[in-house]
N, CA, C and O atoms as CSV, one atom per row, in Angstrom:
chain,resi,resn,atom,element,x,y,z
A,1,MET,N,N,18.150,3.736,-12.966
A,1,MET,CA,C,17.378,4.299,-12.042
A,1,MET,C,C,16.800,3.227,-10.982
A,1,MET,O,O,16.138,2.293,-11.434
A,2,LEU,N,N,16.996,3.309,-9.741
A,2,LEU,CA,C,16.447,2.365,-8.918
A,2,LEU,C,C,15.013,2.459,-8.839
A,2,LEU,O,O,14.463,3.560,-8.878
A,3,GLU,N,N,14.335,1.334,-8.727
A,3,GLU,CA,C,12.880,1.362,-8.420
A,3,GLU,C,C,12.539,0.188,-7.488
A,3,GLU,O,O,13.093,-0.912,-7.473
A,4,LYS,N,N,11.472,0.642,-6.668
A,4,LYS,CA,C,11.101,-0.596,-5.672
A,4,LYS,C,C,9.511,-0.722,-5.795
A,4,LYS,O,O,8.741,0.229,-5.662
A,5,THR,N,N,9.185,-1.866,-6.031
A,5,THR,CA,C,7.833,-2.275,-6.156
A,5,THR,C,C,7.339,-3.307,-5.187
A,5,THR,O,O,8.043,-4.275,-4.901
A,6,GLN,N,N,6.191,-3.133,-4.693
A,6,GLN,CA,C,5.689,-4.170,-3.616
A,6,GLN,C,C,4.345,-4.632,-4.134
A,6,GLN,O,O,3.534,-3.804,-4.548
A,7,LYS,N,N,4.102,-5.841,-4.125
A,7,LYS,CA,C,2.822,-6.553,-4.416
A,7,LYS,C,C,2.569,-7.720,-3.527
A,7,LYS,O,O,3.499,-8.325,-2.995
A,8,TYR,N,N,1.329,-8.038,-3.363
A,8,TYR,CA,C,0.942,-9.327,-2.678
A,8,TYR,C,C,0.950,-10.377,-3.675
A,8,TYR,O,O,0.379,-10.287,-4.762
A,9,THR,N,N,1.682,-11.475,-3.230
A,9,THR,CA,C,1.936,-12.563,-4.161
A,9,THR,C,C,1.355,-13.861,-3.843
A,9,THR,O,O,1.317,-14.831,-4.600
A,10,ALA,N,N,0.853,-13.780,-2.512
A,10,ALA,CA,C,0.321,-15.244,-2.125
A,10,ALA,C,C,-0.652,-14.967,-0.863
A,10,ALA,O,O,-0.358,-14.125,-0.015
A,11,VAL,N,N,-1.786,-15.708,-0.807
A,11,VAL,CA,C,-2.682,-15.612,0.179
A,11,VAL,C,C,-3.071,-17.117,0.357
A,11,VAL,O,O,-3.655,-17.743,-0.527
A,12,ASP,N,N,-2.714,-17.645,1.536
A,12,ASP,CA,C,-3.052,-18.866,1.871
A,12,ASP,C,C,-4.077,-18.905,3.144
A,12,ASP,O,O,-3.803,-18.214,4.126
A,13,ILE,N,N,-5.057,-19.575,3.134
A,13,ILE,CA,C,-5.975,-19.563,4.154
A,13,ILE,C,C,-6.313,-21.054,4.543
A,13,ILE,O,O,-6.746,-21.903,3.764
A,14,ALA,N,N,-6.031,-21.229,5.930
A,14,ALA,CA,C,-6.148,-22.462,6.674
A,14,ALA,C,C,-7.534,-22.748,7.000
A,14,ALA,O,O,-8.339,-21.822,7.106
A,15,GLU,N,N,-7.887,-24.006,7.173
A,15,GLU,CA,C,-9.257,-24.407,7.658
A,15,GLU,C,C,-9.786,-23.665,8.802
A,15,GLU,O,O,-10.993,-23.479,8.951
A,16,ASN,N,N,-8.785,-23.188,9.709
A,16,ASN,CA,C,-9.325,-22.526,10.908
A,16,ASN,C,C,-9.525,-21.052,10.645
A,16,ASN,O,O,-9.775,-20.299,11.586
A,17,GLY,N,N,-9.429,-20.624,9.449
A,17,GLY,CA,C,-9.714,-19.135,9.143
A,17,GLY,C,C,-8.556,-18.224,9.085
A,17,GLY,O,O,-8.634,-17.098,8.594
A,18,ASN,N,N,-7.337,-18.790,9.660
A,18,ASN,CA,C,-6.043,-18.053,9.580
A,18,ASN,C,C,-5.745,-17.710,8.067
A,18,ASN,O,O,-5.944,-18.537,7.178
A,19,ALA,N,N,-5.281,-16.508,7.838
A,19,ALA,CA,C,-4.959,-16.075,6.580
A,19,ALA,C,C,-3.445,-15.723,6.565
A,19,ALA,O,O,-3.066,-14.788,7.270
A,20,SER,N,N,-2.585,-16.393,5.829
A,20,SER,CA,C,-1.194,-16.160,5.585
A,20,SER,C,C,-1.033,-15.210,4.380
A,20,SER,O,O,-1.381,-15.627,3.275
A,21,VAL,N,N,-0.562,-14.038,4.501
A,21,VAL,CA,C,-0.359,-13.082,3.320
A,21,VAL,C,C,1.068,-12.763,3.102
A,21,VAL,O,O,1.761,-12.397,4.051
A,22,ARG,N,N,1.577,-12.886,1.839
A,22,ARG,CA,C,2.926,-12.730,1.407
A,22,ARG,C,C,2.956,-11.462,0.713
A,22,ARG,O,O,2.181,-11.309,-0.230
A,23,LEU,N,N,3.834,-10.422,1.085
A,23,LEU,CA,C,4.058,-9.264,0.387
A,23,LEU,C,C,5.429,-9.315,-0.162
A,23,LEU,O,O,6.379,-9.393,0.616
A,24,THR,N,N,5.605,-9.277,-1.425
A,24,THR,CA,C,6.929,-9.317,-2.163
A,24,THR,C,C,7.437,-7.967,-2.528
A,24,THR,O,O,6.654,-7.203,-3.093
A,25,THR,N,N,8.742,-7.551,-2.255
A,25,THR,CA,C,9.422,-6.351,-2.613
A,25,THR,C,C,10.428,-6.656,-3.512
A,25,THR,O,O,11.307,-7.447,-3.169
A,26,ILE,N,N,10.437,-6.065,-4.798
A,26,ILE,CA,C,11.280,-6.108,-5.691
A,26,ILE,C,C,11.962,-4.859,-5.844
A,26,ILE,O,O,11.313,-3.814,-5.803
A,27,VAL,N,N,13.430,-4.853,-6.049
A,27,VAL,CA,C,14.135,-3.729,-6.362
A,27,VAL,C,C,14.979,-3.960,-7.713
A,27,VAL,O,O,15.805,-4.852,-7.909
A,28,THR,N,N,14.564,-2.914,-8.622
A,28,THR,CA,C,15.238,-2.945,-9.943
A,28,THR,C,C,16.224,-1.811,-10.166
A,28,THR,O,O,16.121,-0.767,-9.522
A,29,ASP,N,N,17.105,-1.986,-11.000
A,29,ASP,CA,C,18.202,-0.959,-11.483
A,29,ASP,C,C,17.994,-0.917,-13.055
A,29,ASP,O,O,18.290,-1.898,-13.737
A,30,ASP,N,N,17.532,0.116,-13.554
A,30,ASP,CA,C,17.259,0.150,-14.996
A,30,ASP,C,C,16.617,-1.141,-15.613
A,30,ASP,O,O,17.032,-1.688,-16.635
A,31,GLY,N,N,15.636,-1.524,-14.920
A,31,GLY,CA,C,14.793,-2.700,-15.381
A,31,GLY,C,C,15.248,-4.081,-15.059
A,31,GLY,O,O,14.594,-5.079,-15.359
A,32,VAL,N,N,16.469,-4.106,-14.395
A,32,VAL,CA,C,17.065,-5.468,-14.075
A,32,VAL,C,C,17.005,-5.625,-12.502
A,32,VAL,O,O,17.462,-4.808,-11.702
A,33,GLU,N,N,16.343,-6.854,-12.183
A,33,GLU,CA,C,16.137,-7.116,-10.702
A,33,GLU,C,C,17.428,-7.254,-10.124
A,33,GLU,O,O,18.274,-7.997,-10.624
A,34,ILE,N,N,17.649,-6.513,-8.996
A,34,ILE,CA,C,18.710,-6.827,-8.145
A,34,ILE,C,C,18.389,-7.328,-6.740
A,34,ILE,O,O,19.236,-7.831,-6.002
A,35,SER,N,N,17.198,-7.167,-6.445
A,35,SER,CA,C,16.944,-7.662,-5.007
A,35,SER,C,C,15.330,-8.026,-5.015
A,35,SER,O,O,14.467,-7.381,-5.610
A,36,LYS,N,N,15.134,-9.171,-4.240
A,36,LYS,CA,C,13.703,-9.683,-4.058
A,36,LYS,C,C,13.709,-10.332,-2.696
A,36,LYS,O,O,14.465,-11.223,-2.306
A,37,SER,N,N,12.645,-9.675,-1.981
A,37,SER,CA,C,12.383,-10.338,-0.584
A,37,SER,C,C,10.882,-10.448,-0.407
A,37,SER,O,O,9.990,-9.865,-1.024
A,38,HIS,N,N,10.803,-11.387,0.639
A,38,HIS,CA,C,9.199,-11.668,0.977
A,38,HIS,C,C,9.070,-11.389,2.524
A,38,HIS,O,O,9.917,-11.622,3.386
A,39,TYR,N,N,7.818,-10.839,2.681
A,39,TYR,CA,C,7.508,-10.738,4.159
A,39,TYR,C,C,6.020,-11.390,4.353
A,39,TYR,O,O,5.094,-11.103,3.594
A,40,ARG,N,N,5.898,-12.235,5.374
A,40,ARG,CA,C,4.666,-12.878,5.402
A,40,ARG,C,C,3.983,-12.429,6.758
A,40,ARG,O,O,4.662,-12.307,7.777
A,41,GLN,N,N,2.768,-12.212,6.745
A,41,GLN,CA,C,2.072,-12.028,7.935
A,41,GLN,C,C,0.688,-12.950,8.027
A,41,GLN,O,O,0.000,-13.242,7.049
A,42,VAL,N,N,0.445,-13.314,9.281
A,42,VAL,CA,C,-0.755,-14.093,9.399
A,42,VAL,C,C,-1.787,-13.319,10.125
A,42,VAL,O,O,-1.480,-12.589,11.068
A,43,TYR,N,N,-3.014,-13.463,9.705
A,43,TYR,CA,C,-4.163,-12.613,10.211
A,43,TYR,C,C,-5.091,-13.741,10.738
A,43,TYR,O,O,-5.423,-14.671,10.003
A,44,THR,N,N,-5.490,-13.642,11.985
A,44,THR,CA,C,-6.385,-14.685,12.636
A,44,THR,C,C,-7.813,-14.113,12.194
A,44,THR,O,O,-7.942,-13.073,11.547
A,45,PRO,N,N,-8.901,-14.949,12.637
A,45,PRO,CA,C,-10.255,-14.489,12.271
A,45,PRO,C,C,-10.745,-13.382,12.957
A,45,PRO,O,O,-11.704,-12.709,12.578
A,46,ASN,N,N,-9.931,-13.142,14.212
A,46,ASN,CA,C,-10.330,-11.825,14.992
A,46,ASN,C,C,-9.562,-10.707,14.315
A,46,ASN,O,O,-10.119,-9.609,14.325
A,47,ASP,N,N,-8.408,-10.796,13.743
A,47,ASP,CA,C,-7.721,-9.599,13.309
A,47,ASP,C,C,-8.576,-8.824,12.178
A,47,ASP,O,O,-9.410,-9.365,11.452
A,48,SER,N,N,-8.217,-7.459,12.160
A,48,SER,CA,C,-8.758,-6.779,11.184
A,48,SER,C,C,-8.017,-6.789,9.893
A,48,SER,O,O,-6.798,-6.617,9.882
A,49,ILE,N,N,-8.727,-6.991,8.766
A,49,ILE,CA,C,-7.914,-7.056,7.389
A,49,ILE,C,C,-8.182,-5.800,6.580
A,49,ILE,O,O,-7.829,-5.746,5.402
A,50,GLU,N,N,-8.763,-4.841,7.146
A,50,GLU,CA,C,-9.074,-3.460,6.610
A,50,GLU,C,C,-8.063,-2.803,5.837
A,50,GLU,O,O,-8.307,-2.184,4.801
A,51,ASP,N,N,-6.641,-2.975,6.473
A,51,ASP,CA,C,-5.519,-2.283,5.924
A,51,ASP,C,C,-4.912,-3.026,4.630
A,51,ASP,O,O,-3.920,-2.566,4.064
A,52,LEU,N,N,-5.522,-4.138,4.214
A,52,LEU,CA,C,-5.027,-4.978,2.985
A,52,LEU,C,C,-5.806,-4.372,1.814
A,52,LEU,O,O,-6.899,-3.816,1.917
A,53,PRO,N,N,-5.122,-4.543,0.716
A,53,PRO,CA,C,-5.935,-4.054,-0.510
A,53,PRO,C,C,-7.160,-4.954,-0.742
A,53,PRO,O,O,-7.221,-6.123,-0.360
A,54,SER,N,N,-8.174,-4.270,-1.436
A,54,SER,CA,C,-9.464,-4.887,-1.578
A,54,SER,C,C,-9.394,-6.281,-2.212
A,54,SER,O,O,-10.154,-7.122,-1.731
A,55,HIS,N,N,-8.679,-6.610,-3.113
A,55,HIS,CA,C,-8.646,-7.920,-3.812
A,55,HIS,C,C,-8.090,-8.931,-2.820
A,55,HIS,O,O,-8.371,-10.115,-3.003
A,56,VAL,N,N,-7.337,-8.586,-1.799
A,56,VAL,CA,C,-6.668,-9.583,-0.786
A,56,VAL,C,C,-7.694,-9.733,0.412
A,56,VAL,O,O,-8.005,-10.845,0.838
A,57,SER,N,N,-8.162,-8.655,0.888
A,57,SER,CA,C,-9.144,-8.617,1.914
A,57,SER,C,C,-10.463,-9.184,1.476
A,57,SER,O,O,-11.182,-9.766,2.288
A,58,GLY,N,N,-10.794,-9.039,0.260
A,58,GLY,CA,C,-12.091,-9.448,-0.304
A,58,GLY,C,C,-11.990,-11.046,-0.434
A,58,GLY,O,O,-12.971,-11.737,-0.159
A,59,SER,N,N,-10.841,-11.585,-0.839
A,59,SER,CA,C,-10.644,-13.129,-0.886
A,59,SER,C,C,-10.785,-13.678,0.430
A,59,SER,O,O,-11.453,-14.695,0.615
A,60,ILE,N,N,-10.200,-13.073,1.352
A,60,ILE,CA,C,-10.125,-13.612,2.696
A,60,ILE,C,C,-11.530,-13.681,3.344
A,60,ILE,O,O,-12.011,-14.677,3.884
A,61,ALA,N,N,-12.105,-12.486,3.207
A,61,ALA,CA,C,-13.564,-12.241,3.762
A,61,ALA,C,C,-14.454,-13.238,3.071
A,61,ALA,O,O,-15.328,-13.733,3.783
A,62,ALA,N,N,-14.394,-13.627,1.805
A,62,ALA,CA,C,-15.183,-14.576,1.001
A,62,ALA,C,C,-15.011,-15.830,1.704
A,62,ALA,O,O,-15.977,-16.442,2.160
A,63,TYR,N,N,-13.733,-16.264,1.815
A,63,TYR,CA,C,-13.510,-17.561,2.272
A,63,TYR,C,C,-14.093,-17.816,3.770
A,63,TYR,O,O,-14.759,-18.817,4.036
A,64,ARG,N,N,-13.780,-16.825,4.702
A,64,ARG,CA,C,-14.366,-16.768,6.061
A,64,ARG,C,C,-15.795,-16.795,6.088
A,64,ARG,O,O,-16.365,-17.352,7.027
A,65,ALA,N,N,-16.441,-16.251,5.157
A,65,ALA,CA,C,-17.863,-16.124,5.152
A,65,ALA,C,C,-18.543,-17.470,5.022
A,65,ALA,O,O,-19.619,-17.746,5.553
A,66,GLY,N,N,-17.767,-18.346,4.209
A,66,GLY,CA,C,-18.257,-19.750,4.104
A,66,GLY,C,C,-17.905,-20.659,5.126
A,66,GLY,O,O,-18.147,-21.858,4.984
A,67,LEU,N,N,-17.287,-20.159,6.277
A,67,LEU,CA,C,-16.729,-21.183,7.401
A,67,LEU,C,C,-18.077,-21.471,8.223
A,67,LEU,O,O,-18.060,-22.231,9.190
């Protein structure tokens, strides 16, 4: 059976507050990985991060609060 899972696998935050977030998509067939792809998006300090999961947005917000 084909399954598709997505998870955030990287968050990189630059000194200027830009946050680069990587979303990984893995497709498996009966438990065997048959495809893996990455999508990266950059959020500037003025961008909303409310659509991100709390563990990702919380990390970004905590870093930016210290700037």
